[in-house]
C-alpha positions in Angstrom: 105.7 65.3 116.9 108.3 66.5 119.4 107.6 67.1 123.0 107.8 71.0 122.8 105.1 71.0 120.0 102.9 68.6 122.0 103.2 70.8 125.1 102.4 73.9 123.0 99.2 72.3 121.6 98.2 71.1 125.1 98.7 74.7 126.4 96.5 76.1 123.5 93.7 73.6 124.2 93.8 74.3 127.9 93.7 78.1 127.3 90.8 77.8 125.0 88.9 75.6 127.4 89.4 78.1 130.3 88.7 81.2 128.2 85.6 79.9 126.4 83.2 80.6 129.3 83.1 82.4 132.6 83.5 80.5 135.8 80.1 82.1 136.8 78.3 80.7 133.7 76.8 77.2 133.4 74.5 75.2 131.1 71.4 75.9 133.2 71.5 79.7 132.7 71.9 80.7 136.3 74.7 82.5 138.0 77.0 80.4 140.0 77.1 81.9 143.5 79.1 80.8 146.5 77.0 81.2 149.6 79.7 83.3 151.2 79.3 85.9 148.5 75.9 86.9 149.9 76.9 86.8 153.6 76.9 90.1 155.3 74.8 93.2 155.8 73.4 94.9 152.7 71.6 98.2 152.4 68.7 98.6 149.9 69.6 100.8 146.9 66.6 100.4 144.7 63.5 98.2 143.9 62.4 98.0 140.3 59.0 96.6 139.4 58.3 95.7 135.8 55.0 94.4 134.4 52.2 95.0 132.0 54.5 97.2 129.9 55.3 99.5 132.8 58.3 100.0 135.0 58.6 101.7 138.4 61.7 102.3 140.4 61.5 102.8 144.2 64.6 104.4 145.6 63.6 107.2 147.9 65.6 108.1 151.1 63.4 105.9 153.3 63.6 102.8 151.2 67.4 103.2 151.1 67.5 103.0 154.9 66.3 99.4 154.7 68.8 96.6 155.2 69.1 92.8 155.0 71.5 90.7 156.9 72.6 87.2 155.8 74.5 85.6 158.7 76.7 82.8 157.3 77.6 81.5 160.7 74.1 80.2 161.5 72.1 80.5 158.3 69.8 83.1 159.8 69.0 86.6 158.6 66.9 89.7 159.3 65.3 92.3 157.1 64.7 95.7 158.5 62.4 97.9 156.4 61.6 101.6 156.3 59.0 103.4 154.2 58.0 106.9 153.5 55.0 108.5 155.2 53.2 111.7 154.4 55.6 113.9 156.4 58.6 114.8 154.3 61.9 113.5 155.6 60.2 111.2 158.2 60.5 107.5 157.6 58.4 104.8 159.2 60.3 101.8 160.7 58.5 98.7 159.4 60.2 96.5 161.9 62.3 93.3 161.6 61.5 90.2 159.6 63.6 87.2 160.8 64.3 84.3 158.5 66.5 81.3 157.8 68.1 81.0 154.4 70.2 78.9 152.1 71.9 79.7 148.8 71.7 77.0 146.1 72.5 77.2 142.4 72.2 80.9 142.1 69.0 81.2 144.2 68.5 82.5 147.8 65.8 80.6 149.6 64.3 82.3 152.7 61.9 80.9 155.3 60.5 83.6 157.6 59.5 82.9 161.2 55.8 83.3 160.2 56.2 80.3 157.9 56.2 82.3 154.6 58.8 81.1 152.1 60.4 83.2 149.4 63.1 82.8 146.8 65.1 85.2 144.7 67.4 84.6 141.8 70.9 86.2 142.1 71.5 88.4 139.0 74.8 89.9 140.2 77.0 89.7 143.2 80.3 91.5 143.8 82.1 92.7 147.0 79.9 95.8 147.0 76.7 94.9 145.1 74.0 92.3 145.3 71.2 92.2 142.8 68.3 89.7 143.1 65.1 89.2 141.1 61.8 87.5 141.4 59.2 86.7 138.7 55.6 86.4 139.9 52.1 86.5 138.5 49.8 88.9 140.3 46.2 89.2 139.1 47.2 87.4 135.9 49.9 90.0 135.2 53.5 88.7 135.0 55.7 91.0 137.3 59.5 91.0 137.6 60.9 92.7 140.7 64.6 93.5 140.9 66.2 94.5 144.1 69.6 96.1 144.3 71.6 96.2 147.5 74.9 97.9 148.4 77.2 96.4 151.0 76.5 98.2 154.3 
């Protein structure tokens, strides 16, 4: 086999190896996420709760004021929440929740200053969107919560 033909086959093999899977896929079925991809300030877009055959989306104006900050410089963050109250157009500031965090193998791990620990699996991350989910069992009902953020 001549050198040009060998190089051609080598090129085809390399192309197939690169094109056969996404760089964000892996054998453990989690999204490959670089920590820097989640750094920054994110604004809540929606919360979707699914369980027991039902689905509810929370995305009113007050929820959408809520933010989460992941500071890559020191591994600290803060959640600032807002919620609707009975007066239309008035939102209640739920205050700040401070935490430390790490991003490992497609999961964001948070430890709040009150000692509570939480984790969320990254479902999608782009320059403008962060989608995370959690699966929990509450009163023997399996519940999936999906939270979508937009870069603030």
